[in-house]
N, C-alpha and C positions, 0 to 999 in steps of 0.2 A: 565734673561729676558725670557718671554715666547716665544717659537717659534711655527710657524704654517706652514702647507704645502701650497705652492704657485703654484706648478706645478707638473705634473707627466708625464714623457717622456718615450716612448718606446725605447728600444735599437735596434730595427730592423733598419738597415741602418746606425748605428753608430758603431765606434770601439774605444776602450779605447787607450789612448796615454800613453806610458811608462809602468812602473810597477805599481802594486797595491799600493806599499808604496809611490809612487810619487803622489798619490791622497789622502794623509792623510789630512782630513779636519781640525783636531785639530791642527796639526803643522802649516798648512797654515794660519789658523785664528790667532794663536798666533804670527806668524811672521808679519802678516799684522797689527795687533794691536800694535806691538812694533815699527813699521816703518811708522808712519803717513805721512812722507815726500813723500811716494810713491803716495799720492793722497788723497784728502779729501773724507772721507767715505770709504777708502780702507778696513777698518776692517769689513765692512758689505757688501762688494762687492760680495763675493762668497756665494751662497746658500749651505746648508748642504745636501749632498746626502745620501739617505737611500734606499737601494735596497729592492724590494718587495720579498716575500717569493718564488715566482716562478722564480725570476731572470730575468724576461723579461722587467721590467720597473724600473725606479728610481724615487722615490718621493723626491722633493726638498723642504727644510724647510728654512725659514728666520725668523729673530727676528723682533719684532715690532708688533704693533696693527693696523697700518694704512692700507688702502685699497691698494692692489697690482693689477696693470694692466699691460698687455703686451705692450712692446714698440711699436710693429707694429700697435697698435690701437690708438696711439697718433696722434695729428696733426703733419704736416710736420716740423714745427718750433721746437716744444718740442722734437719730435723724433730725429731730427738732433742734438740738444744740448745734449740729453742724450747719444746718440751713440758716439758722439765726446768725451764726458767725459769718457765713458767706454773704448773707444779705447786708450785714453791717459793713463789710469790706467793699462790696460793690457800691453801696450807697456813698461811702467815703471816696471811692474812685470817681463816682459821678459828680459829687460836689467839687472835687478838685478839678475835674475837667471843665465844669461850668465856670469855676473861678479863673482858670487859665484862659478860657475862651473870651471871657469878659475883659481880660487884660491884654488880649491880642496875641497870645502865645499859641502857635499852631499845635503844640502838644495837647491843647484842650480837647480838640476833636478826637485825638487818639484815645484819651482816657474816657471820654464820653461814649465812644463806640465800644470800647472794651467792657464797659459796665452793662452793655445790652446782652441778654441771653434769651433763648426761647423759653417757653413755659410748657409744663410745670418745671420749676427749677430743679427739683430732686432728680429728674431724669438726666441732667447734665452736670451733676456734681459727683465726684469720686472722692473717696477717703483713702489716704495712704497710711497704712498701719505699720507700726514698728519702724519708723524712719530712722536713718543712721544717726541723726542728731538727738535722738531720745525723745522727740516730741510725739504726741499721740493725736490721732484723728486729724491729720494735716489735710485740709480740703484742697481739691484741684478742680477747676472749672474747665469744661470743654464747650465747644460751640459758642464761645464768647465772640461778640461782634456779628452775630446772626440772629434772625428773628423768623417767626413763622411766616410763610408766604401764603397768607390767607386768600389773596386774589386768585392764585392758581388752584388752591384747594377747593374753592367754591365754584370756580368756573367763571368765564368772562361774561356769560349771558346774565342779564338782570334777573333776579328772583322776584316773582310776583306772588305776593301774599294775598290769599282770599279770606275775607272775614267769615268766621263761622256764623251760620244762620241762627237767629234767635229762636230757641226751642219753644218759646211761648207764643202761640198764635195770636194774631191781632183780634181784638173784640169784634164780634159780629153784631151789627145793628139789628134789633128785633124787627121782624117783618110782620105787618098786620095780617091777620088771618084772611081778610077779604082779598088780599093779593093772590093767594093760592087759588082762590075760588074763581078768579078770572082767567086762569091759564086754560086754553082749549085742550080737550082730551086727545086731539089728533096730532099734537106736536111731534111725538116720536115718529110717526109715519111720514111727516113732511121731511124730517132730517134724513130718513132712509132714502126717499125719492131723490134727494139732492146728491147723495154720495154714490148711488149705484152706477151712473155713467162713468165716473172716474175709475171705479173698480173694473168695469168692462174695458176701458181704454188700457189700463195696466195689463189686463189679461191678454189683450190683442198684441201689445208690444212684446210680451214675453213669448207668445206663440210665434211671432215673426222672427225673433232672435233664434229660437230653437230650430225653426225651419231653415234658416240660413246656415246654421251650424251643421245640420244634417246634410244639406246639399254640398257643403264644403267637404264632407266625408265621403262623397260619391253616391249618396242616396237620393232617390227621386221617386216620383209617382210612376206607376206602371204606364208605359206608352209615352212617357215624356221624352221628346226628341231633342229638347234644348240642352245645352251644356253650359249655360251661364252660371258662374260662381261655383263650378264644379272643381273638385280637387283633381289635379292632373299630376300623374307621376312623371318625374324627370326621365329622359331617355337613359337607357342602360349605359351608354358610352359616357354621358356627362357625369353620371354617378360614379363610374369607375375612375374618371379623371379627378373628381373631387377627392376620392379616397387616396389615390396616389399622391396628390398634392398635399394632403394631410400628413401622409407618411414622411414625405420629404421635409415638411416643416417640423415634424417631431424629431427627425434626425438632426436638423440644424439646431433645434433647441437643446438637444442633448450635448452636441458639440460645444455650444456656447456655455452650457453649464460646466462642462469639463474644463474649458479654458478659464472660467471664473475661479474654479477650485484651484487650478494650477497657479494662477496669478496670485491668489491669496496665500498659497503656500510659499511662493517666491517672496512675497512681501514679508511674511513672518520670518523666513530664513535670513532676509536682508535687514531685518530690524536690529539695530544695535542693542547690545545688552545694557541694562540700566546701571545707574550709579547709586547703589543702595546706601542708605544713611548709616546703618550700623557698621558697615565695613569702612566707610569714610571716617566715622567717629573713632573706630578702632585703629585708624592710621595704617590701613592695609594698602600698600603700594601696588599690589597685584591687580587691583580693580582698574588701574590705568592701562593695563596691557592692551595694545591695539593702537589705532590711529585716531586722532582727534582734530576737529576743526577749531581754529582760533580766530574769532572775529568773523567778518563778512567781506565780500568783495567791495572794493572802493575805487573811486576814480581819482587820478592824480595827473598833474602836469609834469612832464619829464623833458629835460634838455639833453639831447644826445651828444655824442662826441663832436659832431659838426656844428653844434650850437643851435640846432633846430628844436623848437618846442612843439611837443605833441601830447595829445590826451591819451593816457594809458590806464590800464586796469591793474590794480594791485590785488591779486587773488588772496582769499582768506588763507591764513597761515595753516600749516599742517604740522602736528607734533605726533610722532610715533614712539610709544613707550614699550619697553620690555617689562617683565614682571617685577624687576628690582627697582623700577623708577628711572632707569637711564633710557635715553632715547635721542632722537634727532628732530630738530625744528627746521622747517623749510618755508621760504617766502618767495613767490614768483611774481614778476611784473611783466605784463604783456601789452604790446602796443600794436593794435590791430590784430593781424594774424601771426605776428612775429613775437618771439620771446625777447624781452629787453634785458632781463637779468634774473638770476636765481641765487638766493642767499641761503646757506645752510650753516647750522651750528649744532654741536653736541650739547645735550641738555641733561640735567640731573634734577630729580624731584625728591622732595621730602615733606613731611608734615611738621609744622612748627608747634610750639607749646600751646598756642591758642586753637589748634585744630585746623588751621588753614593750610592749603597746599602751596608750597613755594618751589620755584624752579630757578636754576642758575645756568647761564650760558657764558662760560669763560672766554670763548673765542668764536668769531663768526667769519666765514669765508664766503665771498660772492664771486659770481661769474657773470660778466667780466670782472677782473680784479679792481678796475677803476671805481666800482660801485662801493660805497661805504654804508655800513649798517647804521641807521640813524636812530635806533631805539635804545641807546645806552642810557643808564646801565641796564643790561639785558637780564631783567629779573621780573618774574610774574608771581603774584600772590592771589590765590584762587579760593573762593568760598563757595561751597555747595549750595545750589538753588533748589534743585529737585532731583528726581531719579534720572532725568534726561541730561543734566550737565551742571556746570558751575559758571561763575562770573569771575574773571581774572582782571587785575589791575597791573599795568606795567610800571616801569620805573618813572614815567612822567605822569602817573596817576590817570592813565586813559584806560577805560574799561573795554574788555573783549568778551564775547560769549565763548564758552568752552564746551563744545558738544562733540559726542562721539560720532565718528563718520560711519555711515552705513556700509555694509559689506558690498564690494563691487563684484 
């Protein structure tokens, strides 16, 4: 069934729950489809997550052709029914995960993580209307396996809470009238005599600071022959040299900025085009046009024709496709600075019924001819991982990364 994107959520403020393997959508969907007793529509409850290339957002895909609307846009009655249904199914998934975990089944952590969603729930639930199977209000949950990242939202520094003061003043003990009668009438005058030297000292300090600033500006008393702490203008030649040096630095900065822009444009031009999901699902072979890297460079022990054993580098394979899926696969082995062998094979690609990419290599020729291709049967089965590439298994069930090569 065709799937389509229903939402795109930023990861800012969210944190993944559990390990990456605990958010395996394929395993989760298979388990939900095999256990309909967990709730009606459980097999379509979870949207499929697809990370964007920059890693800052996740696109969520759901099957079906009906219109999808956010649960928080529904009227109160429909929204309450949908959220109650989702809550029941998530609770059933959580209980099943706890049961499997207690039994030692690793799928328990998968179900437990899937039952986790950020809050409030109505922001992460969509309703698929007019589904092809005739069902109504089919809920779909996005952002499952994530929770709010409260630690980063509030900041790493501890928050200090200050108690609010009690508005009721403490009771004041009554003072006998005789106490006031014993206070001397000259008490205010004594306080003034104590503070006036401090005020005078502060005034003298401020006057001293002001005088130093005025002398720094080239001002002095009439007839003052001293030049201490005077502001001195730099010589005209030194000032001109500083101006010229500043101009040269500005020119260098502009040249570096121009080089940076040119390097960025070169990087953008050499960035390989993505592997879009919709065209992969549509079995469009033209998205393969160009050259791809298969696997990575590895080290291997090779015995030459003289019986000498040496350490060699098996370079990552290269597959170049045309728009119709036909192409050529090449594998090179190098020993030191010399090439040991190069094997080439014609290749043909197609999409199978399950949506996976398959390739066939009927014949492989190597140079020198004494080299034998040891990857028989020469077949690859590739499943898309993200926009950057896929993961391929060969005939002996060994996995290789399938990535588009940058333009040279």
